[in-house]
C-alpha positions in Angstrom: 3.1 -14.3 7.8 2.1 -12.5 11.0 4.3 -14.6 13.0 7.2 -14.0 10.7 6.6 -10.3 11.0 6.6 -10.5 14.8 9.7 -12.6 15.0 11.9 -10.9 12.3 10.4 -7.4 12.0 8.7 -6.6 15.3 9.0 -2.8 14.6 6.5 -3.5 11.9 3.8 -4.2 14.5 4.8 -1.2 16.5 6.7 -2.5 19.6 10.2 -2.0 20.8 13.0 -4.6 21.3 12.5 -4.3 25.1 8.8 -5.0 24.8 9.3 -8.0 22.6 11.9 -9.5 25.1 9.5 -8.8 28.0 6.8 -10.5 26.1 8.8 -13.5 25.4 9.7 -13.8 29.0 5.9 -13.6 30.0 5.0 -16.0 27.3 7.7 -18.4 28.5 6.4 -18.3 32.2 2.8 -18.9 31.0 3.9 -21.8 28.8 5.9 -23.4 31.8 2.9 -23.0 34.1 0.6 -24.7 31.5 3.1 -27.4 30.8 3.3 -28.2 34.6 -0.5 -28.4 34.7 -0.7 -30.6 31.8 2.0 -33.0 33.1 0.2 -33.2 36.4 -3.0 -34.0 34.8 -1.4 -36.6 32.6 0.1 -38.3 35.7 -3.2 -38.1 37.5 -5.5 -39.3 34.7 -3.8 -41.9 32.4 -6.6 -41.7 29.9 -5.4 -38.2 29.1 -2.0 -39.5 27.9 -2.3 -37.8 24.5 1.2 -36.3 24.7 2.5 -38.5 21.9 -0.4 -37.6 19.5 0.0 -33.9 20.4 3.7 -34.1 19.7 3.1 -35.6 16.3 0.6 -32.8 15.4 3.1 -30.2 16.6 5.8 -31.8 14.6 3.6 -31.8 11.4 2.8 -28.2 12.0 6.6 -27.2 12.2 7.2 -29.3 9.0 4.4 -27.6 7.3 5.7 -24.2 8.1 9.2 -25.0 7.0 7.8 -26.4 3.7 6.0 -23.0 3.2 9.1 -21.1 3.9 11.1 -23.0 1.3 8.2 -23.0 -1.1 7.8 -19.3 -0.7 11.5 -18.5 -1.2 11.8 -20.9 -4.4 8.2 -19.7 -5.6 7.0 -23.3 -5.8 3.5 -22.6 -7.0 2.3 -26.0 -5.9 3.0 -25.1 -2.4 1.9 -21.4 -2.3 -1.2 -21.1 -4.6 -3.6 -22.8 -2.2 -2.7 -20.6 0.7 -5.4 -18.1 0.2 -8.1 -20.7 0.4 -7.1 -21.9 3.9 -9.2 -19.9 6.5 -7.2 -18.4 9.3 -4.0 -20.0 7.9 -1.0 -17.8 8.7 2.1 -19.4 7.2 5.6 -18.1 7.8 7.4 -16.5 4.9 10.7 -15.9 6.6 13.4 -14.4 4.3 15.9 -14.1 7.2 15.5 -17.7 8.1 16.0 -18.8 4.6 19.2 -16.7 4.4 20.5 -18.5 7.6 19.7 -21.8 5.9 21.3 -21.0 2.7 24.4 -19.8 4.5 24.6 -23.0 6.6 23.6 -25.7 4.1 24.2 -24.2 0.6 24.0 -27.6 -1.0 20.6 -28.3 0.4 19.2 -24.6 0.1 21.1 -23.0 -2.8 20.8 -19.2 -3.4 18.7 -18.3 -6.3 19.1 -15.7 -9.0 15.8 -13.8 -8.4 15.8 -12.2 -11.8 16.1 -15.6 -13.6 13.5 -17.0 -11.2 11.1 -14.1 -11.9 11.4 -14.6 -15.7 10.7 -18.3 -15.4 7.8 -17.5 -13.1 6.4 -15.1 -15.6 6.8 -17.7 -18.5 5.1 -20.4 -16.4 2.3 -18.1 -15.5 1.8 -17.1 -19.2 1.5 -20.6 -20.3 -0.8 -21.6 -17.3 -4.1 -20.0 -18.3 -5.8 -22.1 -15.7 -4.3 -20.2 -12.7 -6.5 -19.2 -9.8 -5.8 -15.5 -10.0 -6.8 -14.0 -13.4 -5.3 -10.6 -13.1 -5.9 -8.4 -15.1 -9.0 -10.0 -16.6 -8.1 -8.9 -20.1 -4.9 -7.6 -21.8 -4.7 -3.9 -21.0 -5.0 -1.5 -23.9 -3.1 1.7 -22.8 -2.2 3.8 -25.8 -0.9 7.3 -25.5 0.7 9.6 -28.0 3.2 11.8 -26.3 4.4 14.8 -28.3 8.0 15.4 -27.5 9.9 18.5 -28.5 12.6 17.9 -31.2 15.9 19.9 -31.4 14.3 22.4 -33.9 11.3 23.1 -31.7 8.8 21.1 -33.6 7.0 18.2 -31.9 7.5 14.6 -32.6 4.7 12.1 -32.3 5.9 8.8 -30.9 3.0 6.4 -30.2 3.4 4.0 -27.4 1.2 1.0 -27.2 1.8 -0.3 -23.6 0.0 -3.6 -24.2 3.3 -4.8 -25.3 5.6 -1.9 -24.6 6.5 -1.3 -28.2 6.8 2.1 -30.0 5.1 2.3 -33.4 5.4 5.1 -35.9 7.4 8.4 -35.7 6.3 11.5 -37.5 6.7 15.2 -37.3 3.6 17.4 -37.5 4.0 21.0 -36.5 0.2 21.6 -36.4 -0.4 18.6 -34.1 1.5 20.3 -31.4 -0.3 23.7 -31.5 -1.9 25.0 -28.4 -5.2 25.8 -30.1 -5.5 22.2 -31.4 -4.8 20.8 -27.9 -7.5 22.8 -26.3 -9.9 21.7 -29.0 -9.1 18.0 -28.7 -11.8 15.5 -28.6 -13.4 14.1 -25.4 -11.7 10.7 -26.1 -8.3 12.3 -25.9 -6.1 11.3 -23.1 -4.6 13.7 -20.6 -1.2 12.8 -22.2 -2.4 13.7 -25.7 -3.8 17.0 -24.7 -0.8 18.0 -22.4 1.7 17.0 -25.1 3.7 14.6 -22.8 3.0 11.9 -20.2 2.7 13.5 -16.8 5.0 12.8 -13.9 3.5 11.1 -11.0 4.6 11.6 -7.3 2.9 9.5 -4.6 3.7 10.5 -1.0 2.7 8.1 1.8 3.0 8.9 5.5 3.0 5.9 7.8 -0.1 5.6 10.2 -1.4 9.0 9.4 -5.0 9.2 10.6 -7.5 11.3 8.7 -8.1 14.0 11.4 -4.4 14.7 11.7 -4.5 16.5 8.4 -5.1 20.1 9.5 -3.3 23.5 9.7 -2.0 22.9 13.2 -0.4 19.4 12.7 0.4 19.4 9.1 0.5 23.1 8.0 2.5 22.5 4.7 0.3 19.7 3.4 -2.9 21.5 4.6 -1.8 24.5 2.5 -1.2 22.3 -0.5 -4.8 20.9 -0.1 -6.1 24.4 -0.2 -4.5 25.2 -3.6 -6.9 25.7 -6.6 -5.6 22.7 -8.4 -5.9 20.4 -5.3 -8.7 18.1 -4.3 -9.3 17.0 -0.8 -11.3 13.7 -0.1 -12.8 13.9 3.4 -14.2 10.4 3.7 -11.4 8.3 2.3 -10.6 4.8 3.5 -7.5 2.7 3.1 -7.8 -0.9 2.0 -6.6 -2.1 5.4 -5.6 -1.3 8.9 -2.1 -2.7 8.3 0.6 -1.4 5.9 0.6 -4.4 3.5 -3.1 -4.2 2.7 -3.1 -0.4 2.6 -0.2 -0.2 0.1 -1.6 -3.1 -1.9 -5.0 -1.5 -2.3 -3.3 1.8 -3.1 -0.9 0.5 -5.9 -3.0 -2.4 -7.2 -6.4 -0.8 -7.0 -7.8 -4.1 -5.8 -9.5 -5.2 -2.7 -7.2 -6.6 -0.1 -8.8 -10.0 -0.4 -6.7 -10.5 -3.6 -3.4 -9.9 -1.8 -2.8 -13.5 -0.8 -3.4 -14.7 -4.4 -0.9 -12.0 -5.8 1.5 -13.0 -3.0 1.5 -16.7 -4.0 3.3 -15.7 -7.3 4.5 -12.2 -6.7 6.5 -11.7 -9.9 3.7 -13.2 -12.1 1.0 -11.2 -10.5 2.8 -7.8 -10.3 0.8 -4.6 -10.1 -0.7 -3.9 -13.5 -0.5 -0.2 -12.8 3.3 -0.2 -12.1 3.8 -2.5 -15.1 1.9 -0.1 -17.4 4.1 2.8 -16.2 7.1 0.7 -17.2 5.7 -0.2 -20.6 5.0 3.5 -21.2 8.7 4.4 -20.5 8.4 5.8 -17.1 11.5 6.0 -14.8 10.5 4.2 -11.5 11.9 5.4 -8.2 11.2 4.1 -4.7 12.4 6.0 -1.6 11.4 4.7 1.8 12.6 4.1 5.3 10.2 1.1 5.5 11.0 -2.6 5.0 8.9 -3.6 2.1 10.2 -7.1 1.9 7.7 -8.8 4.3 4.7 -10.3 2.4 6.7 -9.9 -0.9 5.3 -6.4 -1.1 8.3 -5.0 -2.8 8.4 -7.8 -5.5 4.6 -7.6 -6.0 4.7 -3.9 -6.7 8.0 -3.3 -8.4 9.6 -6.6 -9.3 13.5 -6.5 -9.1 14.6 -2.9 -8.8 18.3 -1.9 -9.1 20.0 0.2 -6.5 19.5 3.5 -8.5 15.8 2.8 -8.5 15.3 1.7 -4.9 16.6 3.8 -2.0 16.0 2.3 1.4 18.2 3.4 4.3 17.4 1.5 7.4 20.6 1.7 9.5 19.7 4.6 11.7 16.8 5.9 13.8 13.7 6.2 11.6 13.5 9.9 11.8 17.2 10.1 10.6 16.4 7.6 7.9 13.4 9.7 6.8 15.6 12.8 6.5 18.1 10.8 4.4 15.4 9.7 2.1 14.0 13.2 1.7 17.5 14.6 0.8 17.9 11.8 -1.9 14.4 12.6 -3.4 15.3 16.3 -3.6 18.7 15.5 -4.9 17.2 13.3 -7.8 14.4 16.0 -8.6 17.0 18.8 -8.8 19.3 16.6 -10.9 16.7 16.5 -13.6 15.9 13.7 -16.0 18.5 13.5 -18.7 16.5 10.8 -20.5 13.5 13.2 -20.8 11.3 10.4 -19.7 8.4 10.8 -17.4 9.0 9.7 -13.9 7.0 7.9 -11.1 8.3 8.4 -7.7 6.8 6.6 -4.5 8.1 8.3 -1.2 7.1 6.3 1.9 8.2 7.9 5.2 7.7 6.1 8.5 8.6 8.3 11.5 5.0 8.6 12.3 4.8 4.8 13.0 4.9 3.8 16.7 7.1 4.8 18.6 6.5 8.2 16.9 10.1 9.6 16.4 11.0 13.0 15.5 14.0 15.5 16.1 13.6 17.7 19.4 13.0 20.8 17.4 9.6 19.5 16.2 8.3 19.0 19.6 5.3 21.4 19.1 2.8 19.5 21.2 3.2 18.9 24.9 3.2 17.2 27.3 4.7 14.2 25.6 4.6 10.5 26.7 8.2 9.3 27.3 7.2 5.7 27.3 5.4 4.9 24.1 4.6 1.3 25.3 2.8 2.3 28.5 -0.6 1.6 26.9 0.2 -2.1 26.7 0.1 -2.3 30.6 -2.5 0.3 31.0 -4.9 0.4 28.1 -7.3 2.7 29.9 -4.6 5.4 30.3 -5.0 9.0 29.4 -4.1 9.2 25.7 -3.3 12.9 25.4 0.6 12.7 26.0 0.9 9.8 23.5 -1.3 11.5 21.1 1.1 14.6 21.4 4.1 12.4 20.6 2.2 11.1 17.5 1.3 14.6 16.4 4.9 15.7 16.7 6.0 12.9 14.4 3.4 13.8 11.9 4.4 17.4 12.1 8.0 16.4 11.3 6.9 14.2 8.3 4.9 17.3 7.1 8.1 19.4 7.1 9.9 16.8 5.2 7.3 16.6 2.5 7.2 20.4 2.4 10.8 20.3 1.3 10.1 17.7 -1.4 7.1 19.8 -2.6 9.3 22.9 -2.8 11.8 21.1 -5.0 9.2 20.1 -7.3 7.6 23.5 -7.3 11.1 25.0 -8.3 11.7 22.5 -11.0 10.8 22.1 -14.5 8.3 19.4 -13.6 5.8 21.4 -11.5 3.2 22.0 -14.2 3.1 18.5 -15.4 3.2 16.5 -12.2 0.3 14.7 -10.6 0.9 14.6 -6.8 -1.0 12.2 -4.4 -0.6 12.7 -0.7 -2.0 9.9 1.6 -1.3 7.2 4.2 -1.2 3.4 4.4 -3.7 3.3 7.4 -4.8 5.2 10.4 -3.8 5.0 14.1 -6.0 4.5 17.2 -5.5 5.9 20.7 -8.4 4.2 22.5 -10.8 6.4 20.5 -13.5 3.8 21.2 -12.7 3.7 24.9 -12.6 -0.1 24.8 -8.8 -0.5 24.9 -7.7 -0.5 21.3 -4.5 1.2 20.5 -2.3 1.4 17.3 -3.6 -0.4 14.1 -4.4 -3.7 12.8 -6.9 -4.8 15.6 -10.1 -3.4 14.2 -11.7 -1.5 11.3 -13.1 1.5 13.0 -12.6 5.1 11.5 -9.6 5.7 13.6 -7.6 2.9 12.1 -8.9 2.9 8.5 -9.7 6.5 7.5 -6.8 8.3 6.0 -6.1 11.6 4.3 -6.1 11.8 0.6 -5.1 14.9 -1.3 -4.5 15.0 -5.1 -2.9 18.0 -6.8 -2.7 18.5 -10.5 0.0 20.6 -12.1 -1.3 23.4 -14.3 -0.9 21.6 -17.7 -2.7 18.5 -16.2 -5.6 20.7 -15.0 -5.8 22.4 -18.4 -5.9 18.9 -20.0 -8.7 17.7 -17.8 -10.8 20.9 -18.4 -10.3 20.4 -22.1 -12.0 17.0 -21.7 -14.7 18.3 -19.6 -13.4 16.5 -16.6 -12.3 18.0 -13.2 -11.9 16.6 -9.7 -14.1 18.0 -7.0 -12.4 20.6 -4.9 -13.6 18.9 -1.7 -16.0 15.9 -1.2 -17.5 13.9 1.7 -18.5 11.1 -0.5 -17.0 7.6 0.3 -13.8 7.0 -1.5 -11.1 4.4 -1.1 -7.4 3.5 -1.9 -8.9 1.3 -4.5 -10.0 4.4 -6.4 -6.5 5.8 -7.2 -5.3 3.3 -9.8 -8.5 3.5 -11.9 -8.2 7.4 -11.7 -4.7 7.2 -13.1 -5.0 4.3 -15.4 -8.2 5.5 -17.2 -7.6 9.3 -17.3 -3.9 9.5 -17.3 -2.6 6.5 -19.0 -5.5 6.3 -21.3 -6.4 2.5 -20.7 -9.5 1.7 -22.7 -10.4 -1.4 -20.8 -13.3 -1.3 -18.4 -12.0 -0.5 -15.0 -13.4 -3.8 -13.7 -10.7 -5.5 -15.8 -7.9 -4.4 -13.5 -9.4 -2.7 -10.3 -12.0 -2.9 -7.6 -12.6 0.9 -7.4 -13.8 3.7 -9.5 -12.2 6.8 -11.2 -12.4 9.7 -8.8 -13.5 11.9 -11.8 -16.7 9.9 -11.5 -18.7 12.2 -9.0 -21.4 9.6 -8.2 -20.0 6.1 -8.4 -22.3 3.2 -7.8 -20.6 2.2 -4.6 -22.0 -0.3 -2.2 -19.3 0.0 0.3 -15.5 -0.8 0.6 -13.7 -3.9 1.6 -10.8 -3.7 4.1 -8.5 -6.2 5.8 -6.0 -6.7 8.5 -3.4 -9.6 8.6 -6.1 -12.1 8.9 -9.5 -10.6 9.1 -11.7 -9.0 6.4 -14.5 -6.5 6.8 -17.2 -5.0 4.6 -17.9 -1.3 5.5 -21.3 -0.2 4.3 -23.4 2.8 5.5 -21.1 3.4 8.4 -21.4 -0.1 9.5 -18.6 -2.7 9.8 -19.4 -6.4 9.0 -16.3 -8.3 10.1 -15.1 -11.8 9.8 -13.5 -11.4 13.3 -15.8 -13.4 15.6 -14.6 -11.8 18.7 -15.5 -8.3 17.6 -18.5 -9.1 15.4 -20.2 -6.1 13.8 -20.2 -2.6 14.9 -20.6 1.1 14.0 -17.8 2.4 11.9 -17.6 5.7 13.9 -18.2 4.3 17.5 -17.5 0.6 18.2 -19.7 0.8 21.3 -22.7 1.2 19.0 -24.3 -1.7 17.0 -23.9 -2.0 13.3 -27.0 -1.2 11.2 -29.2 -3.8 9.5 -27.4 -5.8 6.9 -28.1 -4.9 3.3 -27.5 -8.4 1.9 -27.8 -7.1 -1.7 -24.9 -4.7 -1.2 -22.9 -7.2 0.7 -23.3 -9.8 -2.0 -22.1 -7.3 -4.5 -19.0 -6.6 -2.5 -18.2 -10.3 -2.1 -18.6 -10.8 -5.8 -16.3 -7.9 -6.5 -13.8 -9.4 -4.1 -13.8 -12.8 -6.1 -14.5 -11.8 -9.7 -10.8 -12.1 -10.7 -10.6 -15.7 -9.5 -11.0 -18.5 -11.9 -13.7 -21.0 -10.8 
């Protein structure tokens, strides 16, 4: 998977086309030198003539990768379901290569109808209860009773049971909609029952936004939002990974990233239970991004097959231009209103803050600015200041774009009934540890894993929470993670009665003192357990280290906590 991303989507790992070409040239030279040395040794020492055996092994490797590419495209479960069990196995999942094969040899590699294939996959999964990934553990029981206004001003009770997506019962009851009755609702009432309708949900994600870049200087508009009375700021919040795919997976699944390979092995069958519940509850889904969500089947795992009206993904211009276009579309859709009168869910994912940190010239607030964003590759000990300034400018630009989106929501009819989440997929390092690490995806220190998390509740939502005796802490330093967002929304907004452990690895953020042993994070290949500011990683080269300073050793291992985290990371697997 990593090799596929490097070959077909090198922007995803933060390097330019020129840098990729230069790396290929260097790799070719190194390969040629090594080949000459091997040939020389073979000639000098006949007993080392293993070229034939090595050739066979290399050929088998190529065949296995091709089989996986084809199996992944056609969702052959017999090929993909065991991938997560093979340690340090990084198979290629190249959609672009499959497109070329389908164009050149259509009789051998026919194009498939993804919607039909998804339906078949779902049916097969439902009939195969012995699958490896049991997610969710039990059928979800999410039942809310939105009270919609009828034409005569009375309220109509339309019960929705999202366990099967059906509507049952319809009755008018003028008393049930009164404000006084809402305020005196029982503690078991859901937010939707108290407010009178299901709330809208806006999740805003800024690429590579590190935790300390949320401040009045770099992000004045988001910082101002975090200061509002109905906002909560989580100061010690960690993503589920140091790379986009695991950060987004943990955010929108609520699961530890160790489950992602299992979900990816059958992406349609193992879609996010959170997004599926939103669909079952009648939400209009909208995704707006300048990022390519196709690698690792992330788009399919999260949203299934979206039509063009639901998925807006401009990628034909510079990323800062694409982000502006995305923002315009979001604002346009918000201002157009929702004629169906359904609640909506919008995911907005902007990527200008990804390396090489792009922004329009007028947003160059921090100077001097590094003109060669790849210079650290050849000089890992360079002074980071100018590159950090470039990064800050790109984040400052994204802050302005979100400010425009926020203003459009505030001016709309949705403001009081919208839950807004502002966060990032992962952090970004600028040699913070002074040992040559830059970017993301190469360690699990605070610089690469800690991200901002702001949650704002519209006035009606706040009222509903207070009526239930619940409220989010205004600001907290307790350890929280991306895996906590889905339980927060599922349990307290969508009224899911299941234990959180049925569908998520985290805790509701309304739980002020969760029984947390630590958090699980992952990169493309490695996994780490973060406990008590110590990182215990599967990366043999890095070993274990202090979360805040990699030059310091990790604390003593608490094996009891570590064992709990490992159990939590495998509890949804059939044994």
